[in-house]
C-alpha positions as CSV (number, residue, x, y, z in Angstrom):
1,X,0.2,0.1,0.1
2,X,3.0,2.3,0.5
3,X,3.9,2.6,-3.3
4,X,0.5,3.5,-3.9
5,X,-0.1,7.2,-5.3
6,X,-3.4,8.9,-4.2
7,X,-2.5,11.6,-6.3
8,X,-1.8,9.9,-9.6
9,X,-5.4,7.9,-8.8
10,X,-7.0,10.5,-8.0
11,X,-6.5,12.3,-11.1
12,X,-7.0,9.1,-13.3
13,X,-10.2,8.9,-11.1
14,X,-11.4,12.5,-11.7
15,X,-10.3,12.3,-15.5
16,X,-12.6,9.0,-15.9
17,X,-15.5,10.5,-13.6
18,X,-15.9,13.4,-16.4
19,X,-15.6,10.6,-19.3
20,X,-18.9,8.9,-17.8
21,X,-20.6,11.7,-18.1
22,X,-19.6,12.4,-21.6
23,X,-20.5,9.3,-22.4
24,X,-23.7,8.2,-20.7
25,X,-24.8,11.6,-22.2
26,X,-25.5,13.0,-18.2
27,X,-26.5,16.7,-18.5
28,X,-29.1,17.5,-15.7
29,X,-28.5,17.2,-11.8
30,X,-28.9,15.4,-9.7
31,X,-27.7,12.5,-12.0
32,X,-30.2,9.5,-12.1
33,X,-27.4,6.9,-11.6
34,X,-29.9,4.1,-10.5
35,X,-31.6,4.6,-14.5
36,X,-27.6,4.0,-16.2
37,X,-27.3,1.1,-13.8
38,X,-30.2,-0.4,-14.4
39,X,-30.0,0.9,-18.6
40,X,-26.3,-1.1,-18.7
41,X,-25.7,-3.9,-15.9
42,X,-27.9,-6.4,-14.3
43,X,-29.5,-4.5,-11.4
44,X,-31.3,-6.0,-8.4
45,X,-32.8,-4.8,-4.8
46,X,-31.5,-7.0,-2.2
47,X,-34.9,-7.8,-0.8
48,X,-36.0,-9.0,-4.5
49,X,-32.9,-11.0,-4.7
50,X,-33.6,-12.7,-1.0
51,X,-37.3,-13.5,-2.2
52,X,-35.9,-15.4,-5.5
53,X,-34.1,-17.5,-2.9
54,X,-35.9,-18.0,-0.5
55,X,-34.2,-16.1,2.1
56,X,-34.7,-13.4,4.5
57,X,-33.6,-9.4,3.0
58,X,-30.9,-9.4,6.4
59,X,-29.3,-12.9,4.9
60,X,-28.9,-11.2,1.9
61,X,-26.9,-8.3,3.5
62,X,-25.0,-10.3,5.9
63,X,-23.9,-13.8,3.7
64,X,-24.2,-12.7,-0.2
65,X,-23.3,-8.9,-0.1
66,X,-21.4,-9.0,3.0
67,X,-22.6,-5.3,3.5
68,X,-25.8,-3.4,3.8
69,X,-25.2,-0.8,1.3
70,X,-24.4,-3.2,-1.9
71,X,-22.2,-5.1,-4.3
72,X,-21.0,-5.9,-7.5
73,X,-20.6,-9.0,-8.9
74,X,-18.8,-9.8,-12.1
75,X,-19.4,-13.1,-14.0
76,X,-15.9,-13.2,-16.6
77,X,-17.2,-16.1,-18.6
78,X,-20.1,-14.0,-19.7
79,X,-18.4,-10.9,-19.2
80,X,-21.5,-9.5,-17.6
81,X,-21.9,-7.6,-14.0
82,X,-24.7,-7.7,-11.9
83,X,-25.5,-4.3,-9.0
84,X,-27.3,-5.6,-5.5
85,X,-28.6,-2.6,-3.8
86,X,-29.7,-2.7,-0.2
87,X,-32.4,-0.4,0.5
88,X,-33.7,-1.7,3.6
89,X,-31.6,-1.1,7.2
90,X,-31.6,-3.8,9.9
91,X,-34.3,-2.2,12.3
92,X,-36.3,-2.5,9.0
93,X,-36.7,0.8,7.9
94,X,-35.9,2.2,4.6
95,X,-32.2,3.3,4.1
96,X,-32.3,7.0,3.0
97,X,-32.3,7.8,-0.9
98,X,-29.4,9.9,-0.5
99,X,-27.9,6.4,0.8
100,X,-28.8,4.2,-1.9
101,X,-27.8,6.6,-4.8
102,X,-24.2,7.3,-4.0
103,X,-24.1,3.5,-3.0
104,X,-24.9,2.9,-6.5
105,X,-22.6,5.0,-8.0
106,X,-20.1,4.4,-5.8
107,X,-20.7,0.5,-7.3
108,X,-20.6,1.9,-10.7
109,X,-17.3,3.3,-10.1
110,X,-15.4,0.2,-9.3
111,X,-17.2,-1.7,-12.6
112,X,-16.3,1.8,-14.7
113,X,-12.8,1.9,-13.3
114,X,-12.1,-1.5,-14.4
115,X,-11.5,-2.6,-11.0
116,X,-12.7,-6.7,-11.8
117,X,-10.6,-7.0,-14.5
118,X,-7.7,-5.4,-13.6
119,X,-7.3,-7.4,-10.6
120,X,-8.9,-10.6,-11.7
121,X,-12.0,-10.9,-8.7
122,X,-15.2,-11.1,-9.0
123,X,-16.2,-9.3,-5.9
124,X,-14.7,-6.8,-4.1
125,X,-16.2,-7.8,-0.5
126,X,-13.5,-6.6,2.2
127,X,-13.6,-10.2,3.3
128,X,-12.7,-11.5,-0.4
129,X,-9.7,-9.2,-1.1
130,X,-6.9,-7.6,0.5
131,X,-7.4,-4.7,3.3
132,X,-4.7,-2.9,1.6
133,X,-6.5,-3.6,-1.9
134,X,-10.0,-2.9,-0.5
135,X,-8.8,0.7,0.9
136,X,-7.5,1.4,-2.7
137,X,-10.7,0.9,-4.7
138,X,-13.1,2.2,-2.4
139,X,-10.8,5.1,-2.4
140,X,-11.0,5.6,-6.0
141,X,-15.1,4.0,-6.3
142,X,-16.3,7.3,-3.8
143,X,-13.9,9.8,-5.4
144,X,-15.4,8.3,-8.9
145,X,-19.0,8.6,-6.7
146,X,-18.7,12.2,-5.4
147,X,-17.2,13.6,-9.1
148,X,-20.0,12.1,-11.1
149,X,-22.9,13.2,-8.7
150,X,-21.7,16.9,-7.5
151,X,-18.7,17.7,-10.0
152,X,-16.9,20.5,-7.8
153,X,-16.1,22.5,-11.5
154,X,-20.4,22.7,-11.6
155,X,-20.8,23.5,-7.9
156,X,-18.3,26.2,-8.4
157,X,-20.3,27.0,-11.9
158,X,-23.9,27.2,-9.3
159,X,-22.3,29.4,-7.1
160,X,-23.0,27.1,-3.8
161,X,-23.7,29.2,-0.9
162,X,-23.3,25.7,1.5
163,X,-23.6,22.1,1.4
164,X,-27.2,22.5,2.1
165,X,-27.1,23.6,-1.4
166,X,-25.2,20.6,-2.9
167,X,-27.5,18.6,-1.3
168,X,-30.2,20.3,-2.6
169,X,-28.9,20.6,-6.4
170,X,-27.2,16.3,-6.7
171,X,-29.7,14.2,-4.3
172,X,-26.5,13.3,-1.7
173,X,-26.4,13.4,1.7
174,X,-25.4,16.0,4.3
175,X,-22.0,14.7,4.8
176,X,-20.8,13.8,0.9
177,X,-22.4,17.5,0.5
178,X,-20.3,18.7,3.0
179,X,-16.8,16.8,1.2
180,X,-18.0,18.0,-1.8
181,X,-18.8,22.1,-0.6
182,X,-14.9,21.9,0.3
183,X,-13.5,20.4,-2.5
184,X,-15.8,23.0,-4.8
185,X,-15.0,25.9,-2.8
186,X,-10.9,25.6,-2.8
187,X,-8.6,28.0,-5.1
188,X,-7.9,26.3,-8.5
189,X,-5.3,27.5,-11.1
190,X,-6.3,25.1,-13.8
191,X,-9.3,23.9,-15.4
192,X,-9.1,20.4,-16.8
193,X,-10.3,20.3,-20.4
194,X,-12.5,17.2,-19.9
195,X,-14.0,20.0,-17.4
196,X,-14.8,22.3,-20.4
197,X,-16.8,19.6,-22.2
198,X,-18.7,18.5,-19.3
199,X,-19.6,22.6,-18.6
200,X,-21.3,22.4,-22.7
201,X,-22.7,19.2,-21.9
202,X,-24.9,20.6,-18.8
203,X,-25.4,23.9,-21.1
204,X,-29.1,23.9,-20.8
205,X,-29.1,22.8,-17.0
206,X,-27.0,26.0,-16.6
207,X,-29.2,28.5,-18.9
208,X,-30.4,31.4,-17.1
209,X,-33.9,32.4,-17.6
210,X,-36.4,34.9,-16.6
211,X,-39.2,32.3,-14.4
212,X,-43.0,34.5,-14.3
213,X,-43.3,33.2,-10.6
214,X,-43.8,34.4,-6.9
215,X,-41.2,33.5,-4.7
216,X,-42.8,31.2,-2.6
217,X,-43.8,29.5,-5.6
218,X,-39.9,28.8,-6.6
219,X,-40.1,27.0,-2.9
220,X,-42.1,24.2,-5.1
221,X,-39.6,23.6,-7.8
222,X,-38.1,20.8,-9.3
223,X,-35.1,20.5,-6.5
224,X,-36.4,22.1,-3.4
225,X,-36.3,25.5,-2.2
226,X,-34.1,27.8,-4.8
227,X,-35.5,31.3,-3.3
228,X,-31.9,32.4,-2.5
229,X,-30.9,31.8,-6.0
230,X,-33.6,33.2,-8.4
231,X,-33.0,37.6,-8.9
232,X,-35.1,40.0,-10.0
233,X,-33.3,42.1,-13.0
234,X,-33.6,46.3,-13.0
235,X,-36.0,47.9,-15.1
236,X,-35.3,50.1,-18.2
237,X,-36.4,53.8,-17.5
238,X,-39.6,55.0,-19.6
239,X,-39.1,57.7,-22.2
240,X,-40.1,61.2,-21.0
241,X,-43.2,60.5,-23.2
242,X,-43.6,57.3,-25.9
243,X,-42.1,57.1,-29.5
244,X,-44.3,58.3,-31.5
245,X,-45.1,55.7,-34.4
246,X,-43.3,57.1,-37.3
247,X,-40.0,56.9,-34.9
248,X,-40.8,53.8,-33.6
249,X,-39.2,50.6,-34.3
250,X,-40.3,47.2,-34.8
251,X,-39.2,45.0,-32.3
252,X,-39.0,48.3,-29.8
253,X,-40.9,49.4,-27.1
254,X,-42.1,52.9,-27.4
255,X,-42.2,53.6,-23.9
256,X,-38.6,52.7,-23.1
257,X,-37.3,51.4,-26.7
258,X,-36.0,48.0,-25.4
259,X,-35.9,45.4,-28.2
260,X,-38.2,42.5,-27.8
261,X,-38.5,39.0,-29.9
262,X,-41.2,40.5,-32.3
263,X,-42.0,36.7,-33.4
264,X,-43.2,35.9,-29.9
265,X,-45.8,38.7,-30.1
266,X,-45.5,40.0,-26.7
267,X,-48.7,41.6,-24.4
268,X,-46.3,43.4,-22.3
269,X,-42.6,45.0,-22.9
270,X,-40.1,42.8,-21.1
271,X,-37.7,45.7,-20.0
272,X,-40.4,47.9,-18.2
273,X,-43.4,46.2,-18.1
274,X,-46.0,48.6,-20.4
275,X,-48.7,47.0,-22.0
276,X,-48.1,46.7,-26.5
277,X,-51.7,45.9,-26.7
278,X,-54.5,47.9,-26.0
279,X,-56.7,47.3,-23.1
280,X,-53.9,45.2,-21.5
281,X,-53.3,45.1,-17.8
282,X,-50.8,42.5,-15.6
283,X,-52.8,39.7,-14.4
284,X,-53.6,39.1,-11.0
285,X,-51.5,36.1,-10.6
286,X,-48.0,35.0,-12.3
287,X,-48.5,32.5,-14.8
288,X,-45.3,30.5,-15.0
289,X,-43.7,31.7,-18.5
290,X,-40.1,31.0,-18.8
291,X,-38.8,34.3,-20.8
292,X,-35.7,35.6,-22.0
293,X,-33.1,35.9,-19.2
294,X,-32.5,39.3,-19.4
295,X,-36.6,39.8,-18.9
296,X,-37.7,42.0,-16.2
297,X,-41.8,41.7,-16.7
298,X,-43.3,38.6,-18.0
299,X,-44.2,39.1,-21.7
300,X,-47.3,37.1,-21.6
301,X,-49.3,38.2,-18.3
302,X,-46.8,41.4,-17.5
303,X,-45.9,40.4,-14.3
304,X,-42.6,40.5,-12.4
305,X,-40.5,37.6,-13.2
306,X,-37.1,36.2,-11.6
307,X,-33.9,35.4,-13.5
308,X,-32.8,31.9,-12.3
309,X,-31.3,28.7,-14.3
310,X,-33.6,26.7,-15.5
311,X,-32.3,23.3,-14.3
312,X,-32.7,24.7,-11.0
313,X,-37.2,24.1,-11.3
314,X,-37.0,22.2,-14.2
315,X,-36.6,18.6,-15.0
316,X,-34.6,17.3,-18.3
317,X,-38.2,15.6,-19.1
318,X,-40.1,18.5,-18.7
319,X,-38.0,20.5,-21.4
């Protein structure tokens, strides 16, 4: 174990984690690692495995998995992997979803990092390999899980303010989120090339929009209470008098000269909130419309809007 270079291993695992995000086209937080496992390898819950064998979940964990978290088994003759995760605590309660997600990413890490084929083993349980090798492989799998589920570079781009934010956006436990937050807030004087690719792939998640919602409605967003991340743009000043028709430019508001998309046929100017059609008044309630990131008012209903990253409020499927 003394010859093991943790720094070199960390660099390799970091590269592999971002390659994994790219290869499996993962572009939204929280990372749906369980679906990746189901789609690409054999996947099973421990209690279901127990039902098939006619034994209890407790027996599966103690005598087959040798763990209350989960395990992966490799079948070299057919080149297949089987991930078995446990979702039931010894006292019969359900394990926290955050813990299950981390375990799943950890087991996927073992597979993707080539631990089984490299060391010629069919299981990585502590009692089946040396303690030194077990410690090394656990370090690599945990690092892989952390960078896949909560890349420190994405956390920096989001400007997370605390470990609670990391836990909210990434769906991981508070202790894991604290470790990722500390990684994200370190000083770095370089940006690895694979991080640039990851940032591009998460472009739609990170894209800024303005959303026609009240602050209280942001508490019901897809990822939780993101009110602290909702900011408002400042309105443009109104002209002393509206521009006469012969001086108006198509696509510009006659009241503030702000530009807007004429194809959208707006009811209200997104910059000053002035009605662009006769007889219109701002609606009594927000309408939930998505507006350009520079908008101050909703083009549809005339209410004030909040600027935010669209991934904070929508799942990938919703868009």
